[in-house]
C-alpha angles and dihedrals in degrees: 000000000000115000117237115241113263118250104238101177137350137180145113118303131166110247128197115232116250095228106030135031093257124132118206134174114255134180101238124199121192112208129182092262105026152351122264121195127197132193089229134013092241095055116116098208126047123244089222146345130221116202115222100203110117090358127136132207128214124199135204094031114192099179090115111050098196096048121077131202095026123156128190127219115198114196128208092270090057093251115145126221120191126204130181124207126202097244143357099269092049092051092048092049092053091046093049093051094044091049091050092048091052090047091051092050092049091048096044092243134134119248111249127179113206125208106237094202092056098037094054092038093235109188112253089227091071110099105209093187093054091045090051091053090051091051090053094049106129093223107030102022134085113301115239112222142183104251131184131204132163090356091304122119121217116195125204092011138132136193128259089242090056090054094052091043090054093047090052094046092048091052091239089130138023098225143359093265090061087045091060091053093049094044090049089055091049087051093049093050092050098249088118126035129197119246119194134015098285097056093037092054091052092048089053091058100262093122137054090256131028090228123052126215091210135124092226095050108093130203139173136195112277110195121065128218114266105210100118120205113214117209115140096355135058118196119209129182101194099073098011103239137138104214120198126204140192104269089217090065142273131137097231117082119238090220146320140235116221106228104185107120093359126141121223125195139167117251134185098225140342117272119255094011136101117260117260121251087236125064112287107243096165136154132188128222116201110191125214090262089050101254111152122220125182121203133180122219127207094242142001091257092050090050090055090050094050091048093052093045094048091046091053093049092047090060101040106028126089 
């Protein structure tokens, strides 16, 4: 009996239409041998299927200036497929898994996802979340720097060597070998993210260890803080609505955006409008019935937080 392909990853992405320059939310399922996409998560049959054999993936893809976090999949027949994720870490996670799936197909291997915590025998007593908060401490944690490599600038980053140095100095580990194991687990759980080709290649399995104790391997913090500041908007998960109010006051909302099944992505500026005088820190909400809303955050960090919160509510709220 033939084995069904394993589901590697699934979730909502925004996909560009093959014929027209239209971007629509799709429920995307990455299998061992291809990518299926559905109009809705509950649909039984896919709207289309992209085979991965002899395909290649390109990220970041800057073919569309206003859309951020886009990656391109080029199939064997030289046809391009474009997908947009909600934020950087999500895009990189999709790209890593797709690359690995293509590599396994080309090498005649089965896709296997290993648990870092088990494979490195990380003691269960280690609290990665608490350790992460200590690493982010403004005074005693790892210092985030502006680093440059190969004419590329990386903001709010630090080197792999700095991470291991900090773990040793904080008595979290006994030696640098243990530090590699612990840092690899932080990387696997998303507390650390690779920045630059060297660290990304290692995270994708092209090195002896997922994490590199090197001065030219760059990383940044992955998870964002979750203390949301409510000004004009109030986010609710039951039911899943984003209510908006008059900033001058008033207890009754002016309206609400239904978030269940929506897709949210960062954008550079709104289509068919002049750019703002201020920096464009915009994000787009596409509802399940394909209504588009554009909102502007107060900062880049706040935009990332709103996107992640809305995305979470869209999947779990009613």
